[in-house]
C-alpha positions in Angstrom: 18.4 -2.0 17.4 17.7 1.9 17.7 15.8 3.3 14.8 16.7 6.5 13.2 14.2 9.3 12.6 15.8 10.6 9.7 14.2 13.9 8.6 14.7 16.1 5.2 16.5 19.4 5.8 18.0 20.5 2.6 15.8 22.3 0.0 18.1 19.9 -2.7 16.8 16.9 -1.8 20.1 15.1 -3.8 22.1 16.9 -1.2 20.4 16.2 2.0 22.1 14.8 4.5 19.2 12.1 6.1 18.4 11.0 2.5 22.2 10.9 2.2 22.1 8.4 4.9 18.9 6.6 4.4 20.5 5.7 0.6 24.1 4.5 2.1 21.9 2.7 4.8 20.5 0.6 2.0 23.4 0.1 0.5 24.9 -1.6 3.1 22.2 -4.1 3.6 19.7 -2.1 6.1 16.1 -1.3 6.4 14.7 2.1 5.8 11.1 2.9 5.4 10.3 6.0 2.9 7.6 7.8 1.6 5.9 6.9 -1.6 2.6 9.0 -3.2 0.6 5.3 -2.2 1.6 5.0 1.5 5.0 4.3 3.2 6.7 1.3 2.0 9.7 -0.7 3.7 12.9 -0.7 1.6 15.7 -2.8 1.0 18.1 -3.3 -1.6 16.2 -5.5 -3.9 19.0 -7.1 -5.6 20.7 -8.8 -2.1 18.6 -11.3 -1.0 19.6 -11.2 2.2 19.1 -7.5 2.5 15.3 -8.4 1.2 15.0 -11.5 3.5 15.6 -8.8 6.9 12.1 -7.2 5.7 10.2 -10.4 5.9 11.0 -10.8 9.6 11.1 -6.9 10.2 7.2 -7.4 9.4 6.4 -10.9 10.2 5.5 -10.8 6.6 4.6 -15.1 5.1 7.7 -15.5 2.4 3.9 -16.5 0.0 3.8 -12.8 -0.1 5.6 -11.2 -2.9 7.1 -7.7 -2.5 7.1 -4.5 -5.3 10.4 -3.9 -6.8 11.0 0.5 -7.1 12.9 1.9 -9.9 14.3 5.7 -10.9 13.0 5.3 -14.3 11.8 3.2 -17.1 15.1 2.2 -18.4 15.9 0.4 -14.8 12.7 -1.2 -15.3 13.4 -2.6 -18.5 16.7 -3.4 -17.3 15.0 -5.8 -15.4 12.9 -8.3 -17.5 13.5 -10.7 -19.8 10.2 -8.8 -22.0 8.8 -5.6 -22.1 5.7 -5.8 -24.0 3.3 -2.7 -26.1 1.1 -2.8 -23.1 4.0 -2.3 -20.6 5.0 0.9 -22.9 2.2 1.9 -23.1 1.2 2.1 -19.5 4.6 3.3 -18.5 4.3 6.2 -20.9 0.5 7.2 -19.4 1.1 6.3 -15.9 4.6 6.7 -14.4 6.0 7.6 -12.1 3.1 7.3 -11.0 0.5 4.2 -8.2 1.0 1.5 -11.0 2.9 -1.7 -10.3 3.9 -3.7 -13.7 4.0 -7.3 -13.0 6.5 -8.4 -16.0 8.7 -11.7 -16.4 12.0 -10.6 -14.7 15.5 -11.2 -15.1 18.2 -13.0 -13.1 19.2 -9.6 -11.2 15.7 -10.3 -8.8 16.2 -12.7 -6.3 13.4 -15.4 -5.1 12.1 -13.8 -2.0 11.1 -10.6 -4.1 8.9 -12.9 -6.0 7.7 -15.4 -3.7 9.9 -17.6 -6.5 7.3 -16.6 -9.3 8.7 -15.8 -12.5 7.0 -12.5 -13.2 8.4 -9.0 -10.6 6.4 -6.5 -9.4 8.3 -3.0 -10.9 7.2 0.6 -10.1 8.5 3.9 -10.8 6.7 6.1 -8.0 6.2 9.7 -8.4 6.7 11.2 -4.5 10.2 13.4 -5.0 11.7 12.2 -1.8 11.2 8.1 -3.2 13.0 8.7 -6.8 15.6 10.6 -4.9 16.2 7.7 -2.2 16.5 5.2 -4.8 18.9 7.4 -7.7 21.1 7.8 -4.5 20.9 4.3 -3.2 21.7 3.2 -6.9 20.0 0.1 -6.1 16.3 -0.6 -7.0 14.6 -0.9 -3.8 11.9 -3.8 -3.2 9.3 -2.4 -0.8 5.8 -3.5 0.7 3.9 -0.9 3.2 5.7 -0.5 6.1 3.9 -2.4 8.7 3.5 -5.4 10.4 1.8 -7.7 8.3 -2.1 -7.9 8.0 -2.0 -4.2 10.0 -3.6 -1.2 8.8 -0.8 0.2 5.9 1.0 3.2 7.4 0.4 6.9 5.3 2.9 9.0 8.2 6.3 8.1 10.0 4.7 8.4 13.4 2.4 5.3 11.8 5.2 3.4 10.7 7.3 3.4 14.0 3.6 2.7 15.7 4.6 -0.6 14.0 8.3 -1.0 13.5 10.4 1.1 15.9 13.4 -1.0 16.7 12.8 -3.7 13.9 14.2 -1.4 11.2 17.5 0.6 10.5 15.7 4.0 9.9 12.9 6.3 8.8 12.8 9.0 6.3 10.4 10.9 7.1 8.8 13.6 4.7 5.5 14.4 5.7 1.8 12.8 5.2 1.3 10.5 2.0 -1.0 12.3 -0.3 -2.9 8.8 -2.5 -3.3 6.8 1.0 -3.9 3.5 -0.4 -1.5 0.9 -2.2 -0.7 1.3 -5.6 -2.6 -0.7 -8.5 -1.1 -4.3 -9.3 -1.9 -5.0 -13.0 -0.3 -8.1 -15.2 -0.3 -6.9 -18.9 1.3 -9.8 -20.0 -2.1 -11.3 -20.1 -4.9 -10.4 -22.9 -7.3 -9.0 -21.1 -4.6 -7.5 -18.8 -5.6 -9.0 -15.4 -5.7 -6.3 -11.9 -5.5 -8.2 -9.2 -4.8 -5.2 -6.5 -7.1 -2.0 -7.3 -5.4 0.8 -6.3 -4.0 4.5 -7.1 -4.5 3.8 -10.9 -8.8 3.1 -11.9 -9.5 0.5 -13.6 -11.4 3.5 -16.0 -7.9 4.8 -16.7 -6.3 1.4 -17.4 -9.1 0.2 -19.9 -8.8 4.0 -21.7 -5.3 3.0 -22.4 -5.6 -0.4 -23.4 -9.1 -1.2 -23.6 -10.7 -4.8 -21.9 -9.0 -5.3 -18.7 -10.0 -7.5 -16.1 -10.2 -8.0 -12.1 -9.2 -10.9 -10.2 -10.5 -12.0 -7.5 -8.0 -14.3 -5.9 -8.1 -15.5 -2.2 -6.7 -17.8 0.0 -9.0 -21.0 0.7 -8.2 -23.2 3.5 -6.3 -23.1 6.6 -3.0 -24.0 4.7 -0.9 -20.9 3.4 -0.2 -21.1 -0.1 3.0 -21.2 -2.3 3.2 -18.0 -3.1 0.7 -15.2 -4.4 0.8 -13.7 -7.5 0.1 -9.9 -6.2 1.0 -8.2 -3.3 -2.9 -7.7 -1.1 -4.6 -10.9 -2.2 -4.4 -12.3 1.3 -7.2 -13.0 3.3 -6.8 -10.3 5.6 -4.9 -7.4 5.3 -5.3 -3.3 5.9 -7.0 -4.4 9.3 -7.2 -2.0 12.7 -7.0 -3.8 15.7 -11.1 -3.2 15.9 -13.7 -5.4 14.2 -15.1 -3.4 11.4 -18.5 -3.9 10.2 -19.8 -2.8 6.9 -22.9 -0.9 5.2 -24.8 0.6 2.8 -26.0 3.4 3.2 -26.4 6.5 6.2 -30.1 4.1 7.0 -28.1 1.2 7.4 -24.9 2.9 8.9 -27.7 4.6 11.9 -29.1 1.3 12.6 -26.0 -0.8 13.1 -24.6 2.1 15.1 -27.3 2.0 17.5 -27.1 -1.8 17.9 -24.0 -2.4 18.5 -23.7 1.1 20.6 -25.5 -0.9 23.6 -22.6 -3.4 24.6 -19.3 -2.0 22.5 -17.2 1.0 21.9 -18.0 2.4 18.7 -16.5 4.1 15.9 -17.8 5.6 12.9 -15.7 6.4 9.5 -18.3 9.3 8.6 -17.8 11.3 5.3 -18.5 14.7 5.2 -21.4 15.7 3.9 -23.4 12.7 5.7 -24.8 13.5 8.8 -25.5 10.6 11.4 -29.0 10.4 12.8 -28.3 8.0 15.9 -28.2 9.7 19.4 -26.3 6.3 20.2 -22.8 7.4 21.7 -20.2 6.8 19.0 -17.1 8.2 18.1 -17.3 9.9 14.8 -14.3 10.8 12.5 -14.5 12.7 9.4 -13.7 10.2 6.3 -13.2 12.6 3.1 -16.4 13.2 1.3 -18.8 10.8 -0.1 -18.5 12.5 -3.7 -14.4 12.1 -3.8 -13.5 9.1 -3.5 -10.1 10.1 -4.0 -10.1 12.0 -0.6 -11.3 9.0 1.0 -8.9 7.2 0.2 -6.2 9.3 1.3 -7.6 9.6 4.9 -8.6 5.7 5.4 -5.6 4.4 6.7 -4.9 7.6 9.0 -8.5 7.3 10.5 -8.6 3.7 10.9 -5.4 4.6 13.3 -6.7 7.0 14.6 -10.1 5.2 16.1 -7.8 2.3 17.0 -5.7 4.9 19.3 -9.1 6.3 20.9 -10.2 2.5 21.8 -12.8 1.5 19.9 -14.0 -1.7 19.8 -16.2 -1.6 16.6 -15.4 0.6 13.4 -18.6 0.9 11.1 -18.2 2.3 7.8 -20.0 2.8 4.6 -18.6 0.7 0.9 -18.4 3.4 -1.6 -19.4 2.1 -5.0 -17.6 0.0 -7.2 -15.9 2.5 -9.3 -13.4 4.7 -9.7 -11.2 4.9 -6.6 -13.6 3.5 -4.5 -13.1 0.2 -5.9 -9.5 0.4 -4.5 -11.5 1.7 -1.3 -14.2 -1.5 -0.9 -11.0 -4.2 -2.0 -9.1 -3.2 1.0 -12.3 -2.7 3.6 -13.2 -5.8 2.8 -9.9 -7.3 3.5 -10.2 -5.5 6.9 -13.3 -7.4 7.8 -11.8 -10.8 7.3 
């Protein structure tokens, strides 16, 4: 299979030939990678079980890991549920369109393959204009996990997608880099308190401001047998991982010490906040990683810089853990899963 790289050329998205071709591929049961504000997703017609199965095949994704269904508007989300609780309405008003996925009781329109057989489906209304225009043009909700091989670092550019999936999917709709850089928050608003299964682009603090008390789950796969299904995408024990081994540190002093120790035997890469200075004289490949006081910039650059260090051939990536607050909670989640 040859993967088409479709580039937008029209000032009017709804009339762009590339977008219309991508929409036609989706309607025909094919796979299209497309940008969202978080990361690039690998899309298929969410109402077509056969098309969604192709996502699992292309990504080599186990069927116990559910996928998120992306919709064009709030009315479309309601039409795919059996219940729309008051909490969901509050969250939709506050954060949709945007990087929030809600787990809600699904109607029979959504096939089991999307939810790993569970009764709740993850629904999201993305804010990226290309993603929304594509869903509207396709005329169907779009199932879309991240557009990468299962467990690998998520893609934030078209080049990242092609690095993992070229020849395995029908097309990629190229619209530049994603602006958030980590996946959406996954939240179950049907329980009290609401549960965050995956921290992401909408922070726990923002959700608490709207709903009040919110819990953050820590669901991990244990033992050697795979689970029957997971409550949410991204809960697998190893996710978001580069080829290099990741070592996490607390603070600049530990960062210096670890680089000094590892550089004697390995090719070391460092993700270094732009307002930090590495003091060790040990040889290391250092890439800038946003600003420590602005975790949003660190989230935006995380996957891209990890992939860049992989391309440079480092064996170990040393990275500091930000505080567990705001966007820092999502970054910590991704980094810890990348080390498993």
